[in-house]
Structures are given as structure tokens and as C-alpha cells.
C-alpha positions, 0 to 999 in steps of 0.5 A, spaced: 616 242 457 622 245 455 621 249 450 619 255 455 622 258 461 619 257 468 620 262 473 618 258 479 614 263 484 614 259 490 620 254 492 622 252 499 629 250 501 631 248 508 636 244 512 633 242 519 640 240 521 641 248 521 635 251 523 629 248 527 622 247 523 617 244 528 612 242 523 617 237 519 617 233 526 611 230 524 613 229 516 618 224 516 619 224 508 620 232 508 625 232 515 631 232 511 635 237 507 632 240 501 637 244 497 639 247 491 642 241 488 636 237 490 631 242 486 636 241 480 635 234 481 627 234 481 626 240 475 632 237 471 628 236 465 624 243 465 627 249 463 627 253 470 631 260 469 629 264 476 627 261 483 623 265 488 624 262 495 619 263 500 620 262 508 619 255 510 616 256 517 622 255 522 622 257 529 620 265 529 627 267 533 630 264 527 627 267 521 632 272 520 637 267 520 633 263 515 633 269 510 640 270 511 642 263 509 638 263 503 641 269 500 648 266 502 645 260 498 644 265 492 651 266 491 652 259 488 645 258 485 644 264 481 637 262 479 635 264 486 633 271 484 628 273 490 626 271 497 619 272 501 621 272 508 618 271 515 616 278 519 612 278 525 607 284 522 603 283 528 607 287 532 604 293 528 609 300 528 614 296 531 615 291 525 618 297 522 625 296 524 625 288 522 623 290 515 628 295 515 633 290 516 630 285 511 630 291 506 638 291 507 638 284 503 637 286 496 634 279 494 628 280 499 622 282 495 616 280 499 614 278 506 610 272 508 607 272 516 604 264 515 596 265 517 594 258 516 595 256 523 591 262 526 585 259 530 582 266 529 579 267 522 580 274 522 587 274 526 589 278 519 584 284 521 587 285 528 589 293 528 596 291 529 597 286 524 593 291 519 598 297 521 604 292 520 602 290 513 601 297 511 608 298 512 610 294 506 609 299 501 614 303 504 619 298 503 617 296 496 615 289 499 609 284 497 605 280 502 604 273 501 597 270 503 598 263 506 591 262 508 585 256 509 579 257 505 575 259 510 580 265 512 578 268 505 573 273 507 578 276 512 584 276 507 579 280 502 578 285 507 585 286 509 587 287 501 581 292 501 584 296 507 591 296 504 590 298 497 598 301 497 600 294 498 601 288 493 598 281 495 600 274 493 595 269 494 599 262 495 595 255 493 589 258 491 587 259 498 587 252 499 580 250 497 577 243 500 579 239 493 579 232 497 572 233 499 570 236 493 567 242 496 567 248 491 563 253 496 563 258 499 571 257 496 569 260 489 564 266 491 570 268 496 575 267 491 571 271 486 570 277 491 578 277 493 580 277 486 575 283 484 581 287 488 586 290 483 592 289 488 592 281 489 594 276 484 594 268 485 599 263 485 598 257 481 601 252 486 599 247 492 593 245 489 595 237 489 596 237 496 589 239 498 587 233 494 587 226 495 595 225 496 595 218 493 590 218 487 589 225 485 587 226 477 588 233 474 580 232 473 580 233 480 583 240 480 580 243 474 574 246 477 579 250 482 584 252 476 579 254 472 575 258 477 582 262 479 583 263 472 577 266 470 577 270 476 584 273 476 585 273 468 592 271 465 595 278 468 595 276 475 596 268 475 603 265 477 606 259 477 609 256 483 611 249 484 611 249 492 617 244 492 618 240 496 612 240 500 609 238 493 613 232 493 607 229 498 603 228 492 606 230 485 613 230 482 615 237 479 614 235 472 607 232 473 605 239 476 608 243 471 605 239 465 598 239 469 598 246 468 601 246 461 595 242 459 590 246 462 592 252 458 593 248 452 589 252 448 591 259 450 596 263 446 603 263 447 603 270 450 598 268 456 602 261 457 608 266 458 605 270 463 603 264 467 609 261 467 614 267 467 613 274 466 608 275 472 612 272 477 618 277 474 613 283 474 610 282 481 617 280 485 621 284 481 626 280 478 
């Protein structure tokens, strides 16, 4: 596994002693600091050359502080090349000042307003939210779509309405791997992938499977559909560390994906593990 470079498009770093992460209250194994040195230990036998750190769900009022904290970490961890920061895009045009403040931090490359917890499956189609997403192109920001599988149709409509922005689907759109359900996820994913301004992270699949006993065969259908629909030019590796440690080691996830594409040309392997992330997040 050390014979090629990994650019990890989805890493989380947090310190609950410094910022408040309410969702960690119910996850004691994750409710501690996860810092660059911890990531280095987890990925020690792999060649991870660059990291994109994605916002971690702290209290919304602390989200800018989180971005500043991560940018400060990047001074001593040179592999941190980009941040996908939180912004309250539902503020519509009023989000412009928040985005301008984030744009003043050069390492910020994208925005994620986490949608998976919204009960309204069409929350992302509310007029103010669409207006907020439309602002992203002005700042050169991508938008990470973190959604449940039942939100895929609305996400596709959002992507269609905002062709000027680039979108990245996190975690395959969270299919029900544990329940072995393939539809309507596959059909919805295909419709989303038909839009040219969206890519898909190869990330987060093991935590949608049975955490304790999953096997690569449980994941193959979902991986193959994503690769088929998006192609090697629009998929990018994400470790989803440390959340993924609920189900897998960093190495096992990387090896699983490498095994899935064992027959692919070297150029395509490089796209998935390195250059697509570099291009999409401009690192």
C-alpha cells in the first residue's frame, strides 16, 4: 500500500476540551481529542501526502473558531492543505459576509452545511438555502453534500439548480448497507451522477454496514455503482477518520478500495487516490 500517494479528501480533527461537539456525547469511543499526531499513527504504514479536513459538527456558534483552529494546526502539520468549513447557507444572501470571512483564510476550499440531520427531506431546496449555495461560486468554494440516501432526489435538484457550483457527495449518499437495500439508492445516485458538476467521495461506507462483522463483499455493490455512474474522473478517496474507526482501521478501508480496483489502470488508481481530490479542492 505504500507504493502510491494518497490525498485524503475527508479527515476530521477535533478536541472536545476546546470546542463543543454535542453529537459526541453518545459516542464515548470518539469523545476525545483526535489530532494530527493521532492521524499519523493511524495511517503510519501508508503514504498520505495531503489532507482535507472537513468540519466536525461543533456548536454552530463555534464553527468559525473551529476553522481558525484547524488553520492553525496546518502550520505544524503541513499535510493539511484544505478545509471544508461550516457555513449557515440557509441565511441566503445574508451568508455572504460569513463566506467572505472564511475566504480570508486561504486554506478554506469548500463549505459543508451538514444536511443529514434535517427532517425535511427537501430542506436544501428552500429558497434561502438555494440562494446561499449560489453564493459559493463567487468565492471559489465547493459544497459537500452530507445527506441520507432518502435525500438524494432533493440533492440532485439542488445540483441542477446551481450549475455554477461544484458539489461533492459525501459517503456515497449513505446507502442502507446494513439492511442490504439497493433501491431506490442506486437509481437516485445515477440521476445525481448524470449532472456534470458533482463528484462522489469514496468514503464512509463501512459505518453504514454492520460495524462489527462487515466484509468487503457487503460493500462491493455500492462501490461498483458509484464508480460506474461517476467514472474515475469524479471519484475521490476519503478515509472519514476517525469516525470510520467505529467500523474499520484506516489501512483496512484503503486496502478494501485498492482491492476493488485491482484491475484498473495505474492512471485511474492515481485519479481516485490522489489527483481528483487535488483538482476538486485545488490543493
